[in-house]
C-alpha positions as CSV (number, residue, x, y, z in Angstrom):
1,M,52.1,54.9,-81.8
2,K,55.9,55.0,-82.4
3,A,57.1,56.2,-85.7
4,A,58.4,53.3,-87.8
5,V,61.5,55.3,-88.8
6,S,62.4,58.2,-86.7
7,E,63.4,61.5,-88.3
8,G,67.0,62.6,-88.1
9,W,68.1,59.1,-87.1
10,M,71.4,59.6,-88.8
11,D,72.4,62.6,-86.7
12,G,75.9,61.8,-85.4
13,V,76.6,58.9,-87.7
14,A,80.0,59.4,-89.2
15,D,79.3,58.2,-92.8
16,A,75.8,59.8,-93.2
17,V,75.1,60.8,-96.8
18,A,72.8,63.3,-98.5
19,P,69.3,62.0,-98.9
20,R,67.9,61.2,-102.4
21,A,64.4,61.5,-103.7
22,G,61.9,58.8,-102.8
23,G,61.1,57.9,-106.4
24,V,64.8,57.4,-107.2
25,L,65.1,55.1,-104.2
26,L,62.0,53.1,-105.1
27,L,63.3,52.6,-108.7
28,Q,66.7,51.7,-107.4
29,S,65.3,49.1,-105.0
30,F,63.6,47.3,-108.0
31,R,66.8,47.3,-109.9
32,G,68.9,46.2,-107.0
33,R,66.9,43.0,-106.2
34,W,69.5,40.6,-107.7
35,D,68.5,38.1,-105.0
36,L,65.4,37.4,-107.0
37,G,67.5,36.1,-109.9
38,H,68.6,37.5,-113.3
39,A,67.0,35.2,-115.8
40,P,63.2,35.6,-116.0
41,N,61.4,32.7,-114.4
42,L,58.3,32.1,-112.3
43,R,60.1,32.5,-109.0
44,Q,61.5,35.9,-110.1
45,L,58.2,37.1,-111.3
46,R,56.5,36.1,-108.1
47,G,59.2,37.8,-106.1
48,Y,58.9,41.1,-107.9
49,A,55.1,41.0,-107.8
50,H,55.2,40.5,-104.1
51,Y,57.7,43.2,-103.6
52,A,55.8,45.7,-105.8
53,R,52.4,44.9,-104.2
54,H,53.6,45.5,-100.6
55,S,55.7,48.5,-101.6
56,L,52.9,50.3,-103.4
57,A,50.2,49.3,-100.9
58,H,52.2,50.9,-98.1
59,L,54.1,53.5,-100.1
60,P,54.8,56.1,-97.4
61,R,56.1,53.4,-95.0
62,Q,58.2,51.9,-97.8
63,L,59.7,55.2,-98.8
64,N,60.6,55.9,-95.1
65,W,62.3,52.5,-95.0
66,L,64.2,53.2,-98.2
67,R,65.4,56.5,-96.8
68,F,66.6,54.7,-93.8
69,L,68.6,52.2,-95.9
70,D,70.0,55.0,-98.0
71,G,71.0,57.2,-95.0
72,A,74.6,56.1,-94.5
73,E,77.3,54.6,-96.7
74,A,77.5,51.6,-94.5
75,M,73.8,50.9,-95.0
76,R,74.2,51.3,-98.7
77,Q,76.8,48.6,-98.6
78,A,74.6,46.4,-96.5
79,V,71.7,46.6,-98.9
80,R,74.0,45.9,-101.9
81,A,75.2,42.7,-100.1
82,D,71.7,41.8,-98.9
83,P,69.0,43.3,-101.2
84,G,66.4,41.3,-99.4
85,L,66.6,44.2,-96.9
86,Y,64.5,46.3,-99.2
87,G,61.5,44.2,-98.3
88,R,62.5,42.5,-95.1
89,W,59.6,44.0,-93.1
90,H,57.0,42.9,-95.7
91,R,57.1,39.3,-94.4
92,P,57.0,37.7,-91.0
93,F,60.2,38.5,-89.1
94,M,61.4,36.9,-85.8
95,S,57.8,36.3,-84.7
96,R,54.5,35.9,-86.4
97,E,52.9,38.1,-83.8
98,L,54.9,41.2,-84.8
99,G,53.1,43.5,-87.2
100,P,54.7,45.6,-90.0
101,D,55.5,48.6,-87.9
102,A,57.0,46.5,-85.2
103,R,59.1,44.6,-87.7
104,M,60.4,47.8,-89.2
105,R,61.2,49.2,-85.8
106,L,63.2,46.1,-84.9
107,L,65.2,46.3,-88.2
108,Q,65.8,50.0,-87.7
109,A,67.0,49.4,-84.1
110,H,69.3,46.6,-85.1
111,Y,71.1,48.5,-87.8
112,R,71.2,51.7,-85.8
113,F,72.8,49.6,-83.0
114,L,75.4,48.2,-85.4
115,L,76.2,51.7,-86.7
116,E,76.4,53.4,-83.4
117,R,77.8,50.8,-81.0
118,F,79.3,47.8,-82.7
119,P,83.1,47.6,-83.3
120,P,83.5,49.3,-86.7
121,R,85.9,46.7,-88.2
122,L,83.7,43.8,-87.3
123,R,80.5,45.8,-88.3
124,D,81.8,46.7,-91.7
125,K,82.7,43.1,-92.5
126,L,79.3,41.9,-91.4
127,L,77.4,44.5,-93.4
128,R,79.3,43.6,-96.5
129,G,78.1,40.0,-96.1
130,H,81.4,38.5,-94.9
131,D,81.8,35.6,-92.6
132,V,84.1,36.6,-89.6
133,R,85.8,34.1,-87.4
134,I,86.0,35.7,-84.0
135,G,87.6,33.0,-81.9
136,T,88.8,29.4,-81.6
137,L,88.2,27.0,-78.7
138,R,90.1,23.8,-77.9
139,L,88.4,20.6,-76.9
140,R,90.0,18.3,-74.3
141,D,91.8,16.3,-77.0
142,G,93.1,19.5,-78.7
143,T,90.6,19.5,-81.5
144,P,89.8,23.1,-82.5
145,V,86.3,24.5,-83.0
146,H,85.6,28.0,-84.1
147,L,83.1,30.8,-83.4
148,H,81.9,32.8,-86.4
149,L,79.6,35.8,-86.9
150,R,77.8,36.3,-90.1
151,K,74.4,36.9,-91.7
152,P,72.0,33.9,-91.1
153,A,71.1,31.8,-94.1
154,V,67.4,32.4,-93.4
155,R,66.9,36.1,-92.8
156,A,63.4,35.8,-91.3
157,M,65.0,34.4,-88.1
158,G,67.3,37.3,-87.4
159,E,69.8,39.7,-88.8
160,L,73.0,38.3,-87.2
161,G,74.1,34.7,-86.6
162,L,76.6,33.3,-84.1
163,Y,77.9,29.9,-85.4
164,L,79.9,27.1,-83.8
165,V,81.9,25.5,-86.6
166,S,84.1,22.4,-86.6
167,N,87.6,22.4,-88.1
168,D,86.1,20.8,-91.2
169,K,83.8,23.8,-91.6
170,E,80.7,21.9,-90.5
171,V,78.1,23.8,-88.5
172,L,77.6,22.3,-85.1
173,S,75.1,24.9,-83.8
174,S,73.8,28.3,-84.7
175,C,72.0,31.1,-83.1
176,S,70.2,33.9,-85.0
177,F,69.4,37.1,-83.2
178,T,68.5,40.8,-83.6
179,F,69.4,43.8,-81.5
180,G,65.9,45.2,-81.0
181,G,66.5,48.4,-79.1
182,E,63.9,48.8,-76.3
183,E,62.7,45.3,-77.2
184,G,66.0,43.8,-76.1
185,L,68.1,41.2,-77.8
186,L,65.8,38.8,-79.6
187,I,66.7,35.3,-80.5
188,G,64.8,34.0,-83.5
189,A,66.5,30.6,-83.9
190,I,68.8,28.3,-82.0
191,Q,69.6,25.2,-84.0
192,G,71.8,22.1,-83.9
193,A,74.1,20.6,-86.4
194,W,73.3,20.2,-90.1
195,S,70.9,17.3,-90.3
196,F,73.0,15.3,-92.7
197,L,75.9,15.2,-90.1
198,G,73.8,13.0,-87.7
199,R,74.4,13.0,-84.0
200,N,78.1,12.0,-83.9
201,P,79.6,15.5,-84.2
202,I,77.3,16.7,-81.4
203,R,78.4,13.8,-79.2
204,A,82.0,14.4,-80.0
205,F,81.8,18.1,-79.1
206,T,79.9,17.4,-75.9
207,R,82.5,14.9,-74.8
208,G,85.3,17.2,-75.7
209,S,83.8,20.2,-73.9
210,H,83.3,18.2,-70.6
211,G,79.5,18.0,-71.1
212,V,78.7,21.4,-72.6
213,R,76.1,21.1,-75.4
214,P,76.6,23.3,-78.5
215,K,73.3,25.2,-78.0
216,T,74.1,25.8,-74.4
217,L,77.5,27.3,-75.3
218,L,75.9,29.7,-77.9
219,L,73.2,30.8,-75.5
220,T,75.9,31.4,-72.8
221,L,77.8,33.7,-75.3
222,V,74.7,35.6,-76.3
223,R,74.0,36.3,-72.7
224,V,77.6,37.6,-72.4
225,L,76.9,39.8,-75.4
226,A,73.7,41.2,-73.8
227,R,75.5,42.0,-70.6
228,L,78.5,43.5,-72.4
229,Y,76.3,46.1,-74.1
230,G,74.0,46.7,-71.1
231,I,71.0,45.1,-72.8
232,E,68.4,44.4,-70.1
233,R,66.1,42.1,-72.0
234,L,66.9,38.8,-73.6
235,R,64.1,37.0,-75.4
236,G,63.7,33.8,-77.4
237,V,60.9,33.2,-79.9
238,A,58.3,30.6,-79.0
239,K,57.8,27.7,-81.4
240,A,54.2,28.6,-82.2
241,A,55.2,32.2,-83.2
242,H,58.2,31.1,-85.3
243,P,57.9,32.3,-88.9
244,F,58.5,28.7,-90.0
245,A,56.8,26.9,-87.2
246,A,55.4,24.2,-89.5
247,Q,58.9,23.3,-90.7
248,I,60.9,23.2,-87.5
249,H,61.0,20.1,-85.3
250,A,63.1,21.4,-82.4
251,D,61.2,22.1,-79.2
252,Y,62.1,25.7,-78.7
253,D,59.7,26.2,-75.8
254,A,61.3,23.3,-73.8
255,F,64.8,24.8,-74.4
256,W,63.8,28.2,-73.2
257,R,62.1,26.8,-70.1
258,E,65.1,24.7,-69.4
259,N,67.2,27.9,-69.4
260,G,64.9,29.9,-67.1
261,G,62.5,31.4,-69.7
262,V,59.0,32.4,-69.0
263,P,56.3,33.2,-71.7
264,G,56.1,36.9,-72.5
265,E,54.6,39.2,-75.1
266,D,54.7,39.1,-78.9
267,G,55.3,35.4,-79.0
268,F,58.6,35.5,-77.1
269,Y,60.0,33.9,-73.9
270,E,61.7,36.3,-71.5
271,L,65.1,34.8,-70.6
272,P,67.3,35.6,-67.6
273,R,70.6,37.3,-68.5
274,F,72.4,34.8,-66.2
275,G,72.0,31.0,-66.4
276,A,71.7,29.7,-62.8
277,R,73.5,26.5,-61.8
278,R,73.8,24.7,-58.6
279,P,76.9,25.7,-56.6
280,I,79.6,23.1,-56.9
281,R,79.7,22.5,-53.1
282,T,76.2,21.1,-53.3
283,L,77.1,18.4,-55.8
284,P,78.2,14.9,-54.9
285,S,81.9,14.8,-54.6
286,K,82.3,12.4,-57.5
287,H,80.7,14.9,-59.8
288,R,82.6,18.0,-58.7
289,A,85.8,17.5,-60.8
290,A,83.7,17.1,-64.0
291,R,81.7,20.2,-63.2
292,R,84.8,22.3,-62.6
293,R,86.2,21.2,-66.0
294,R,82.9,22.1,-67.6
295,E,82.9,25.5,-66.0
296,Q,86.5,26.1,-67.0
297,F,85.6,25.4,-70.6
298,L,82.7,27.9,-70.4
299,D,85.0,30.5,-68.8
300,E,87.5,30.1,-71.6
301,A,84.8,30.4,-74.2
302,R,83.6,33.7,-72.5
303,A,87.1,35.0,-72.4
304,V,87.7,34.3,-76.1
305,F,84.4,35.9,-77.0
306,L,85.1,39.0,-75.0
307,R,88.6,39.4,-76.3
308,A,87.2,39.2,-79.9
309,M,84.8,42.0,-79.2
310,D,87.4,44.0,-77.2
311,W,90.2,44.3,-79.8
312,R,87.7,45.5,-82.4
313,V,86.3,48.4,-80.4
314,P,86.4,51.8,-82.1
315,T,89.0,54.4,-81.4
316,A,86.6,57.4,-81.8
317,P,84.4,58.3,-78.8
318,A,81.2,56.3,-79.0
319,P,79.0,54.3,-76.6
320,S,80.7,51.1,-77.7
321,P,82.0,48.7,-75.0
322,S,85.0,50.1,-73.2
323,A,87.8,48.0,-71.6
324,E,86.1,48.6,-68.2
325,S,82.7,47.4,-69.6
326,V,84.4,44.3,-71.0
327,R,86.1,43.5,-67.7
328,R,82.7,44.1,-65.9
329,A,80.9,41.8,-68.3
330,A,83.6,39.1,-67.7
331,R,83.1,39.5,-63.9
332,E,79.4,39.3,-64.3
333,A,79.7,36.2,-66.5
334,A,80.8,34.1,-63.6
335,P,79.7,34.8,-60.0
336,A,76.5,35.9,-58.5
337,A,75.5,36.6,-54.9
338,G,75.1,33.5,-52.9
339,L,76.6,31.2,-55.5
340,G,80.0,29.6,-56.0
341,P,82.7,31.1,-58.2
342,R,81.5,29.2,-61.3
343,A,77.9,28.7,-60.6
344,L,76.6,30.5,-63.7
345,A,76.6,29.2,-67.3
């Protein structure tokens, strides 16, 4: 069995700090749970009781996790901004079929990826809990829509969220995901607009983007992200395995199948890193112009996304995406053997 938290995982991390005693870390974790509230109430008491029960019942594992969170200054900042990290692995995370050790490994892999490979300026903002606008797209009438990265509102669905936001700051779609190391890039949620907005904002966006649905746009960009970093596996959680399966109404399984997904292990669908589309030359001539406009919009979205990741790359040597890898990902994002120049979404 793999170790939940590997020894010496901070070797080579620039802001690694001296380790502290396990008892000190455990006490600090109780003091740091400001997310449970400050005024004593039933919710707070239940939250502390749950955290204490799981921490003490699995004390060696919890101490290893606390050492992980305390191993670098960036992680200390992350847990100050999001104290729920202290006990994130205690509850279902990403998929109900993942056990405690698997959940801890995913969380470790995600934050190690951010520390070692993510653009530092972007990473530091995200770990401090900031919302970062990474790009702006223009619909055909000139209306701007924006791409944001930030922590998801519901942490059980993933550790990072990509959001499509209107100029009025209304969320049109969101995608929560986690960098899972050997497990690939895992998508824990892909959702539409806020329910109180109704369907009109989605229809307006789809018309303005020449037929691109918000969820399709975000999945396209997550695919670009996986290719940019050389991540071989892209996976989406099945509805039955979702931590909040009883509360969600979207048909996740149908969406994954529509985008080439096949059922896999641990309650996830395995998704192709490219979204296949019919070559334009095979379409009826009356549909080709609309298809070209749609693909042009997707190409522009990919370019905006890649530029956002590119200008934030670190200056110190690291396995972060180089200019060449960015260009390669951009090339891969469009053509494939046997297909037309814009046959991939």
